[in-house]
C-alpha positions as CSV (number, residue, x, y, z in Angstrom):
1,M,160.4,109.7,164.0
2,A,158.8,112.9,165.3
3,E,156.7,112.5,168.3
4,T,154.9,115.9,168.8
5,L,152.8,118.0,166.4
6,Q,155.3,120.8,167.0
7,E,158.1,118.6,165.7
8,I,155.9,117.4,162.8
9,L,154.2,120.5,161.6
10,L,156.4,123.4,162.7
11,D,159.7,122.0,161.3
12,P,161.1,124.8,159.2
13,S,161.5,122.5,156.2
14,R,157.8,121.5,156.3
15,R,156.1,124.7,157.6
16,P,155.6,126.4,154.2
17,Q,153.8,123.4,152.8
18,V,151.8,122.9,156.0
19,V,150.7,126.5,155.8
20,A,149.8,126.1,152.1
21,D,147.8,122.9,152.9
22,C,146.0,124.6,155.7
23,Q,145.1,127.5,153.5
24,G,143.9,125.0,150.8
25,L,141.7,123.3,153.4
26,L,140.3,126.7,154.5
27,D,139.6,127.7,150.8
28,S,137.9,124.3,150.1
29,E,135.8,124.4,153.3
30,V,134.5,127.9,152.4
31,E,133.9,126.8,148.8
32,S,132.0,123.7,149.9
33,K,129.4,125.7,152.0
34,S,125.9,125.8,150.5
35,G,122.6,127.2,151.5
36,L,121.7,130.6,152.9
37,S,124.5,130.5,155.5
38,S,127.0,130.1,152.7
39,I,126.3,133.6,151.4
40,A,127.6,135.1,154.7
41,V,130.6,132.8,154.9
42,K,131.7,133.2,151.3
43,G,131.0,137.0,151.4
44,A,132.9,137.5,154.6
45,Y,135.8,135.4,153.4
46,G,136.0,137.3,150.2
47,M,135.8,140.6,152.0
48,V,138.7,139.6,154.3
49,K,140.8,138.5,151.3
50,A,140.0,141.8,149.6
51,V,141.4,143.8,152.5
52,R,144.9,142.6,151.6
53,P,146.1,140.0,149.1
54,G,147.9,137.2,151.0
55,I,146.1,137.9,154.3
56,I,144.8,134.3,154.6
57,H,148.2,132.8,154.0
58,D,149.7,135.3,156.6
59,A,147.0,134.6,159.1
60,V,147.4,130.9,158.8
61,D,151.2,131.2,159.2
62,D,150.7,133.6,162.2
63,L,148.2,131.2,163.9
64,L,149.9,127.9,163.1
65,D,152.0,127.8,166.3
66,Q,149.0,128.4,168.5
67,L,146.8,126.0,166.5
68,V,149.4,123.3,166.9
69,A,149.7,124.0,170.6
70,R,145.9,123.6,171.0
71,L,145.9,120.4,168.9
72,E,148.9,118.9,170.7
73,P,147.0,117.4,173.7
74,F,144.5,115.7,171.3
75,Y,147.2,114.3,169.2
76,A,149.1,113.0,172.2
77,D,145.9,111.3,173.4
78,F,145.3,109.9,170.0
79,R,148.8,108.4,170.0
80,T,148.5,107.1,173.5
81,A,145.1,105.5,172.7
82,G,146.9,103.4,170.0
83,G,145.2,104.9,167.0
84,D,142.2,102.5,166.9
85,V,140.6,104.8,164.4
86,P,142.2,107.1,161.8
87,L,143.1,110.6,163.1
88,P,140.4,112.4,161.1
89,D,137.8,110.2,162.7
90,Y,139.3,110.7,166.1
91,L,139.1,114.5,165.8
92,A,135.6,114.3,164.5
93,K,134.6,112.2,167.4
94,R,136.0,114.8,169.8
95,S,134.8,117.7,167.7
96,D,133.2,119.6,170.5
97,E,136.4,119.8,172.6
98,V,138.7,120.3,169.7
99,S,136.7,123.1,168.1
100,D,136.3,124.9,171.4
101,A,140.1,124.7,171.9
102,L,140.8,126.1,168.4
103,L,138.2,128.8,168.5
104,T,139.8,130.4,171.7
105,I,142.7,131.4,169.4
106,T,140.6,133.2,166.8
107,D,138.3,134.7,169.4
108,A,141.2,136.3,171.1
109,R,142.8,137.4,167.9
110,A,139.6,139.0,166.6
111,E,139.2,140.8,169.9
112,R,142.6,142.3,169.6
113,S,142.2,143.3,166.0
114,T,142.2,147.0,165.2
115,R,140.7,146.3,161.7
116,T,137.0,147.1,161.9
117,T,136.3,145.1,158.7
118,I,137.8,141.9,160.1
119,K,136.1,142.3,163.5
120,K,132.8,142.8,161.8
121,A,133.2,139.8,159.5
122,Y,134.3,137.6,162.4
123,G,131.5,138.8,164.6
124,K,129.0,137.8,161.9
125,L,130.5,134.4,161.3
126,R,131.4,133.5,164.9
127,P,127.9,132.1,165.9
128,Q,128.3,129.4,163.3
129,G,132.1,129.1,163.8
130,K,132.0,126.0,165.9
131,K,130.0,124.1,163.3
132,H,132.4,125.2,160.6
133,V,135.4,124.2,162.6
134,Q,133.9,120.9,163.4
135,E,133.2,120.2,159.7
136,A,136.9,121.0,158.9
137,L,138.4,118.7,161.6
138,P,138.6,115.6,159.3
139,G,140.6,117.7,156.9
140,V,142.9,118.9,159.7
141,G,143.4,115.2,160.6
142,K,144.3,114.4,157.0
143,I,146.9,117.2,157.0
144,I,148.5,115.9,160.2
145,E,148.5,112.4,158.8
146,K,150.2,113.6,155.7
147,Y,153.2,114.9,157.6
148,A,153.2,112.4,160.5
149,G,153.3,109.5,158.0
């Protein structure tokens, strides 16, 4: 049985489906947004997708190794703690720490981007980014559980 997230999620035989599941989570999280803030989120997401078809899939695939590395300590702690609660609940309970860890990746990537459209869209969304990441963490936990089975 696989012990680390790297072994679980980055295995070449599983990676394409993990990327697809992560993209599906991202799509559903964006779609589920409502209210005034949803206009900015949905508009920016649509704009980024319009820049190049397949950009979301490619971005998820490009970021997956770093995301797994940032999630690894939380998953190790979860396993050590004995899993008294389901992983989605564990991640939600530690949402401040987990979201901060994950956002360091996208912050650095946006900073390095040479695409003005992407930088502008990210800059507009970033102030609410932590909240959005926190809302998605139970879905992240479900994806991990699916493959850690």
